[in-house]
N, C-alpha and C positions, 0 to 999 in steps of 0.2 A: 524431516525437513518442513519446510514452508514451501510445501508443491503444489501447493494452491494460486501462490500470490508471486506468480513472475512477472504481472503488468506492473506491482506494487515496484519488485526494484529495480523492473525495467526502464523504469519513467524518471527513475529519482537516479539512476548513471547517465541516460539524456540528456539531462538538467545537467547535468554536470562537464559532456560533452556534447556541447550542442551547435560545436562546429560544422554536422552532418550540414551535405546539401539535401535538399528535400527531395532530390529524383532517386537520392539513395537511403531516404529512408526506410523499413518496412512499412508495409503498412496498416501493421496497431497502432503507428506513429505516425501518421498524416493527419492534420488538423491540429496539431498539439504546437499548433503558435503559441499558443502564452508561455509556454516554458522557453522558447526560445528568444522570444519575446521578453521576460524578466531574467534573463539572462545575460541579455545586452544593456538594458539599462543597468545594468549594475558591476558594466564592464570587466565581467565572468571571462566571458569569450577571447578576447586576448591573454590573460591567466591561463585558460584549460592551454589553446594554441603552443604558448610557451610552456609550462606540462608535457606536452606531447611530443614539443620539440626535446626536453631533455629528456626523454626517456629513448627515442627514436637515437639521441647523439650516444650514448650508455650503451644500449643493445649492438653487439656484434655479429653480422651478416654471417659471420663463420658457424657453421653447423657444431655442434658437441660430436667430438670423436674417442673421446673416452671411454673405455669398453666399461659398462654398467650394467647389468641384465635386465633391471626396470626400462632404462630407455628405448624403448621400444618405434620415438615416433621423432619428429624433429624439432629440434631444440635450438634455441639460441642465447644467450650466456652474456648474463649481464656485469656489474660488480657488484665480486662478493661473490662472486659462482652461483646467483641464483641465475633459472633455468627458466625462460618463459617459451612456453607451445606454442606456433609458427601461429597460429590463428589469435589467441591472444597477442602474443606481439602486434599481429598486423593489427588489430586494434586499436590499440592503444599508441598505433603509430597515427591511426586515419581518426581517431578518434570517435569511437565506433562503443558504445556501452559495452562495459566488462562485468560481471557479476561474481564474485568470489565466491568459493564453497569449503568448507572446512572439512578436514579427513577421519575427525577423531569419530566421527560416528558410524564413518565404514568400519572402521576398526574392532570401535568399543561401542558402539551402541546398540549393535544389533548383529545379529549374529549371520553366518553365510548361508542360501543365499541371497534371503532378504536385503543384506546390508549394497549387495553389486548392483543389483537390481532396483534400488531405492535411487541408488549414484546415477545410474544410467537414465534414470528416471527423471529427476532432477533437473538434468545436465539437458535433456530434451526439453522438458518447457522452457528452461532458458531461452535454449535456441531458439522455440517456434516463438518466443516474444521479441526478436530479433535482436537476442544480446551476447553473448560470447562468455559462456561460462568457464569459469578459470579454478578447478578444483586445487588446493594447494594442501602437498604432503611435502617433505625431506623422503629420500630415497635414495641409500646406499650412499649418503652425507652429502647431497645434493640438492638444495632447495629447490623445489618444482612445482611455477606458475602452469596450471594447464597439466594434468594428466592425460594420456591417450588412455584406450576402453583396457588395451591388453595392462596397464599398468594400475587402472581400479582394482581390473579383476583380482590379481598377483595383491594387492593391499587388502580387500576383500580378505582371502583367502590367508591371506597372515593371520589377518584378526590382532587380538590384543599379545601376540608375540612383536608389533610394532609397538617401541616407545610413544608413551602419550605423551605430545608434547607442549609446553606452553610459554610461554616469553622465557623462562626461568630456563628450560632445557634447549633454550637452541643452539647456545655452544657448543653443548656435551654431545649431542647426535650428531650432529657435523662433524666434529671432531674424533668423534669414533669411526664416526663414516658408517652409521647405522641407519637404518628406516624411522622416520614418525610419522607418525598422524596429528598431525594440527589444532591445540584444541580454536578456540575464538579468540585467546590471545595473541597466539604466533598466528594464526589464520591474516585476522587484524594487521599486527608487524607485519607480515612481506607484501601485502594487501595495498597498505599505505607506502612501501619502499616501492616500487614498481610504478604506482600511480590510480590505481585502483579503489576506489571509494565508494562502493558501497558491497556487502557482504551480509551475505545470507544464512540462514543455520536453522535447529529446531527452535532449540532453546540455551539459554545462556547459563554458565555458573553463576552465585550467588554468595551470597552470608550462610553457613550452615547453621541448621537448627543447634542450639545451644551457642551461634559462635560468639555469640558475646563471654563464655567460658574460655571457649578453648581457640578462641581469635583465625576459625578458619574459612575464608573470606576470598572466591575463587580473584586467579590474576584476570577473571574474564573483567572485572568488574574495574580496577586499577587499568588496565587497558583501552576499557572506554572514556576511560577520563585522562587518558593521552596521548590519544594517537585519534585523528578527525578521521574516522569512517563510520559512514551509515550502517551500521547493523541491524537486520531485519530478520525478526524470530516468532515463535509461537509466546513470548514468554520465559518467566520466567521459572526453573524445572520448581515442581509445585514438592519436590520432598527436601526444599530450600524453606529458609525464612525468606519468603516474598517484603515482609514489610521491613525488614532492615536490609533488604536489599534492596529497594527503593529509597530508604533513607542515607544508606552510601552510595548511592548512584547521584544523589543532589549534593554531599559532600564535596564527590569528585567533577562538580559538574557539568554532567551527563545528562543531557535534553534526553528526559523519557518522553516516548508518544503512544496513546493506544491507537486502534488504526480504526472507525469505524466503532469504536467502544468505550465507554468512561472508565469502567476496569481494566489494569493490567494482566492481558491473560496470563494463564498458570500451565503452560505447557500442555497438559496431558489434557487439562478440560476451558473450556473460554472465560472462566469467573474467575479472580482471586479473593473480590472483596473488597481487593485495595486499590484505590483508585485511581488511575492515570492520570499524571502530572500537565499532560496538554493531549486534547482528543483535534484527530484531522480527522476527513472523509472522502478524501482525495487522493492521489499518486499527486498530482499537482503537488496538493496543498505540502507534501510531503518536501516535495523536491525543494521546493521554496526555503522552507527550512534548514535544508544540507544548503542550499549555496550560500543561504543569511553568515551560517556557521562557519563555512572556507574564507567569505567576504571579510568578515570581521577574526578569522584567523583566532580561534578562539582552541587552537588544536586539542579539540575533545568529543570525542564523537557524538551517535546519534541511536538511541533504542528508540527499535518499529516493532511493536507488538503487535502482531496481526494475529488474529483468535482462533482456534482451529474451528473448523465448519463442528455447529452444532450434533450433526447425524454423524457425523465420526470422533465425536470425546465420548471417551469413559467416563461412566458412573462417577461422581464427584464421590461418593461418599466408602464403595469399597476400593477407591483406589487410596483413598485417605487412612482406611484400615490399613492398608496394604504396606503403607506405608511408615507407618507407624510401630507395625511388626517387625519392620523387617531396621529400621534402628535401635530398636531397642535389639535386636541380634547382634550389630554392629558393637553395640559396646558391649556387649556381652562375649563376640569374640573378639575384642580390640582391635577394628580395623580401622586406620587409621588415612587421614591423606590423600592421594588418587586415589589410592580404590575403594573412596567411600563410594562414591556417584557412580562406577560403571558394577558395584555389590549391590547400590538401593535399587537400580533399573533395574537389575535382574530380576533380585526379589519383586518384586512390586510387577514383572511381568507376572513370574510364577503365580503367583500368587491371587491375580486377579485372572487369569487363565489363559493369560495372550490379550486379553482387554486394552492395556496401557500400549503394549507391542502395536499392538494396530492404530492408536492413538501417536504414538511416535512415530510412525510412518507416515501418514495423513498430514501429518501436523505443519 
């Protein structure tokens, strides 16, 4: 997960909700008058306030009293049974920056306790940067925007017993009152539904290798094409077909940005060999693109690729060899669908002696 990039998504969210008074801004945000000035010139301040007011009207002040072993903290219920943690709700009402986080990486991306410790660390970095973290998951059939630490731990311990939940699976998981860990697509859906426009993750899904034959394309890509959320990530997982993934994103009308790089990053490694369509060098530039996207009503997302620091990256060659080995095993074992990515990531981690897992945690 992008634990080193908190300032980027913090400033992106600040650009959306620049109704903050200067006296209430965190110290890391002071002096960012450019962001406020841009938003005011484009007439976005009124829109942001209206959106926050709309959210506030839908939030019930009543506390959730339904028996639920996951529900350890104070929650508010909004339309559709979505439960918002109190500090997230308060931040949305006040126009403070909120950053969405996915939960599949907790349940399926790495083993316990690394998954739990990483989840806590990422939330801590978001808080230290002046924003409010909102890890998203479905717990016992209830979509939750923001998890308490005890809930994070339960989800981490549950691991792969939680249902890997994309947009397609949301209704099923809720109807069955099951526990689902949200992928990029489901996390984007819920974030947009409650008014969170910035989301950070490790790597997104994409077009699988041989996808032109199998038509195995992640719903992350189609969600980016229809949901106006800015996704900050470490790139497309290198187990996928990165050139075809970028082509598909172009077809979907998704703005793809390399942050401080001309190449779109490849999750485990800073470089993929694929040129990023757009390059920015500052968080303010990212924020300006996000605001322009919203003002034009494009209804499509923005993908920001932030390379993993080179000193943390797994060596590219052994990772690529491990990927090719695991892809052959998938064909031999006839592994398909949602089981592909977890299997490949696990095998690549085994074959690289843990180097790829370290890169996954630090990206």
